[in-house]
C-alpha positions in Angstrom: -8.8 -29.9 -15.4 -12.4 -29.4 -14.2 -14.4 -26.7 -15.9 -17.8 -25.1 -15.0 -19.9 -23.2 -17.3 -22.6 -22.8 -14.7 -20.3 -21.0 -12.2 -19.0 -18.7 -14.9 -22.6 -17.9 -16.0 -23.6 -17.2 -12.4 -20.8 -14.7 -12.1 -22.0 -13.0 -15.4 -25.5 -12.8 -14.0 -24.3 -11.3 -10.8 -22.4 -8.6 -12.7 -25.5 -7.9 -14.8 -27.6 -7.6 -11.6 -25.0 -5.3 -10.0 -25.1 -3.1 -13.1 -28.9 -2.9 -12.8 -28.5 -1.9 -9.2 -26.0 0.8 -10.1 -28.2 2.1 -12.9 -31.4 1.7 -10.8 -33.0 -0.4 -13.6 -35.9 -2.6 -12.5 -35.3 -6.4 -12.8 -37.8 -9.2 -13.2 -38.1 -11.7 -10.4 -40.3 -14.7 -9.4 -41.8 -15.2 -5.9 -40.7 -18.6 -4.8 -41.6 -18.6 -1.1 -42.7 -16.5 1.8 -41.4 -16.3 5.4 -42.1 -14.3 8.5 -40.2 -11.2 7.3 -41.2 -11.1 3.7 -40.8 -12.9 0.3 -38.0 -15.0 -1.2 -37.4 -13.9 -4.8 -35.4 -15.5 -7.6 -33.8 -13.1 -10.1 -32.4 -15.2 -12.9 -31.5 -17.9 -10.4 -30.1 -15.6 -7.8 -31.8 -15.5 -4.4 -33.1 -12.1 -3.2 -35.2 -11.0 -0.3 -38.2 -8.6 -0.4 -39.4 -7.3 3.0 -43.2 -7.5 3.5 -43.5 -3.7 3.7 -41.7 -3.4 0.4 -43.8 -5.8 -1.6 -47.1 -3.9 -2.0 -48.7 -0.5 -1.4 -51.1 -2.0 1.2 -51.1 -4.9 3.6 -51.3 -8.3 2.0 -53.7 -10.6 3.7 -52.6 -13.7 1.8 -48.9 -13.4 0.9 -48.7 -17.0 -0.3 -51.1 -16.1 -3.2 -48.1 -14.5 -5.0 -46.0 -17.6 -5.0 -45.1 -18.5 -8.6 -45.9 -15.0 -10.0 -43.4 -12.8 -11.7 -43.0 -9.1 -10.9 -40.6 -6.2 -11.5 -38.4 -5.2 -8.6 -36.0 -2.4 -7.7 -32.7 -3.5 -6.2 -32.2 -1.6 -2.9 -29.2 -3.5 -1.5 -26.4 -5.4 -3.3 -23.3 -6.9 -1.5 -21.5 -9.1 -3.9 -24.6 -11.1 -4.5 -24.7 -12.4 -0.9 -27.1 -9.8 0.4 -29.6 -8.9 -2.3 -32.6 -6.9 -1.2 -35.4 -5.7 -3.5 -38.5 -3.6 -3.4 -41.6 -3.9 -5.5 -43.4 -1.1 -3.5 -41.0 1.5 -4.8 -42.0 0.9 -8.4 -45.7 0.7 -7.6 -45.6 4.0 -5.7 -43.7 5.7 -8.5 -46.1 4.4 -11.1 -49.2 5.3 -9.1 -47.9 8.8 -8.5 -47.2 9.3 -12.2 -50.6 8.0 -13.2 -52.4 9.9 -10.5 -50.8 13.2 -11.4 -51.6 12.7 -15.0 -55.2 11.6 -14.4 -55.9 14.0 -11.6 -55.1 16.9 -13.8 -58.1 15.9 -16.0 -60.6 15.4 -13.2 -62.7 18.4 -12.3 -64.2 19.2 -8.9 -68.0 18.6 -9.0 -67.8 15.6 -11.3 -69.8 12.5 -10.4 -67.9 9.2 -10.8 -68.6 5.5 -10.5 -66.1 3.5 -8.4 -65.4 0.5 -6.3 -64.4 0.4 -2.7 -60.9 -1.2 -2.5 -60.2 -1.0 1.3 -61.3 0.6 4.4 -59.3 2.6 7.1 -60.6 4.1 10.3 -60.4 7.6 8.7 -62.1 6.8 5.4 -62.6 4.5 2.4 -60.5 4.3 -0.7 -62.3 4.1 -4.0 -60.9 2.8 -7.3 -62.1 5.2 -10.0 -60.6 3.2 -12.9 -57.5 3.7 -15.1 -55.3 3.3 -12.0 -56.8 6.4 -10.2 -57.8 6.0 -6.6 -59.6 8.6 -4.4 -60.6 8.7 -0.8 -63.9 9.3 0.9 -63.3 10.7 4.4 -65.5 9.1 7.1 -67.3 12.4 7.5 -68.2 12.4 3.8 -69.8 8.9 3.7 -73.2 9.7 5.3 -75.3 12.5 6.7 -75.7 10.2 9.8 -73.0 10.1 12.4 -70.9 6.9 12.0 -67.9 5.7 13.9 -66.1 4.0 11.1 -66.5 3.5 7.3 -67.3 -0.2 7.9 -70.7 0.9 9.4 -71.8 1.8 5.9 -69.4 0.4 3.3 -67.7 -2.9 2.5 -64.7 -3.7 0.3 -65.7 -4.5 -3.2 -68.9 -2.4 -3.1 -69.8 -0.3 -6.1 -70.4 3.4 -5.1 -71.3 6.7 -6.8 -69.1 9.5 -5.6 -68.7 13.2 -6.2 -65.2 14.8 -6.6 -64.9 17.6 -4.0 -61.2 18.3 -4.0 -58.2 17.5 -6.3 -54.6 17.9 -5.3 -52.7 17.5 -8.5 -49.3 18.0 -6.9 -49.8 15.0 -4.6 -52.0 13.0 -6.9 -54.8 12.9 -4.4 -58.5 13.0 -5.0 -61.1 13.7 -2.2 -64.5 12.2 -2.8 -67.9 12.4 -1.2 -70.8 10.1 -1.1 -73.1 12.1 1.1 -72.9 15.1 -1.3 -75.1 13.1 -3.7 -77.7 12.2 -1.0 -80.6 14.3 0.1 -79.8 16.3 3.3 -82.1 15.0 6.0 -81.6 18.2 8.0 -83.1 20.4 5.4 -86.2 18.2 5.2 -86.4 18.1 9.0 -86.1 21.8 9.3 -88.8 22.4 6.7 -91.3 20.0 8.4 -90.7 20.4 12.1 -93.0 22.5 14.3 -91.5 24.3 17.3 -93.1 23.1 20.6 -94.6 20.0 19.1 -93.9 16.8 21.1 -92.0 14.0 19.4 -90.3 10.8 20.4 -86.5 10.4 20.4 -83.7 8.1 21.4 -80.8 9.1 23.6 -77.6 8.4 21.5 -74.8 10.0 23.5 -74.3 11.6 26.9 -72.0 14.6 27.6 -71.5 16.6 30.7 -73.3 19.5 29.1 -76.3 17.5 27.8 -77.7 14.6 25.9 -77.8 14.1 22.1 -81.2 12.7 21.1 -82.0 11.3 17.7 -85.4 12.8 16.7 -85.3 11.7 13.1 -83.0 9.4 11.0 -79.6 11.2 10.9 -80.8 14.1 13.0 -79.5 14.4 16.6 -80.7 17.3 18.7 -79.1 18.6 21.9 -81.1 18.3 25.1 -79.1 20.7 27.3 -78.5 19.6 30.9 -80.6 22.6 32.0 -83.5 21.5 29.8 -83.8 17.9 31.0 -85.8 18.3 34.2 -87.6 21.2 36.1 -87.7 19.4 39.4 -84.1 19.9 40.5 -80.7 21.0 39.2 -78.6 18.1 37.8 -74.8 18.1 37.1 -74.8 15.4 34.5 -77.4 13.9 32.2 -76.7 10.4 33.4 -78.4 11.3 36.7 -81.7 11.1 34.7 -81.0 9.6 31.3 -79.2 6.6 29.8 -78.1 5.8 26.3 -80.8 4.0 24.3 -83.6 5.4 26.4 -86.8 6.6 24.6 -87.8 10.2 25.6 -90.4 12.7 24.7 -88.9 16.1 23.7 -89.9 19.3 22.0 -87.9 21.3 19.5 -87.1 24.7 21.0 -84.9 26.1 18.2 -83.5 25.1 14.8 -80.2 26.7 13.5 -80.1 26.0 9.7 -76.7 27.5 9.2 -75.0 25.4 11.9 -77.4 22.5 11.4 -78.2 22.3 15.1 -81.4 21.4 16.9 -82.1 22.5 20.5 -84.5 20.4 22.5 -86.4 20.6 25.8 -88.5 18.1 27.8 -92.2 18.9 28.1 -92.0 19.9 31.8 -89.2 22.4 31.1 -91.0 23.7 28.1 -94.1 24.4 30.1 -92.1 26.1 32.9 -90.4 28.4 30.4 -93.5 29.6 28.7 -94.5 33.2 29.6 -97.5 33.7 31.8 -100.2 35.7 30.0 -102.4 37.8 32.4 -105.5 39.5 30.9 -105.0 43.2 31.4 -105.1 46.6 29.8 -103.0 49.7 30.0 -103.5 51.5 33.3 -104.5 48.4 35.3 -102.8 48.1 38.7 -101.5 44.5 39.3 -100.1 42.9 42.4 
């Protein structure tokens, strides 16, 4: 008669794992290897699989760095121990939501916080505020200047000072702003600029209706297509201008409420000035 304690113990462990699956109780597992689809996990000697998308809340650039480490997992599939699938992300998401809801309720709009940029997305930058709370700075709230992506101004790991501009307690989301703590260059520009005074600018963007010209750091004025040249009618600014070109312009109008600057070239400015003829009431003019 041949006996096996190991096989018997393996069956007992499988039953315990199955019970954890039924009760939705997290189990501890060790990462032993990685493959194309995810991670190989060992739970008390039993092989399990964790898909890449179910391992972390964000993309892992170096999956192999987790080999040998122990984490808690939620069992999502169990078929007699032959097909054991687990998820670490489910536990992380639940924990993050719980902590965020708790902490967000204590955060007030208008507060200034110190944080660290954790990662960047095309639409904004995520900032760790400490104690497990993370907020997001939308790309439009990073700088007063026009930027295409957060990477133009920020890098992962950078320490930043942010202002809380919105808190969604129900979703555990915190909206942050960096530019709210910076001096608004438009206000300074509007206070100092003199209408009709020539200044140098750089063509930044061309649109069918006109050209956007940077006349000061972070200040783009619109040179309407009708205000580019007085010699002839043009259909598109690219007939006369190109991106990066240095031009001389004059400020025709400043709209403080909408933060818009209307520009003209010197030749158009001169043409639009009213002609003053010396005369008095009763004179006959031809």
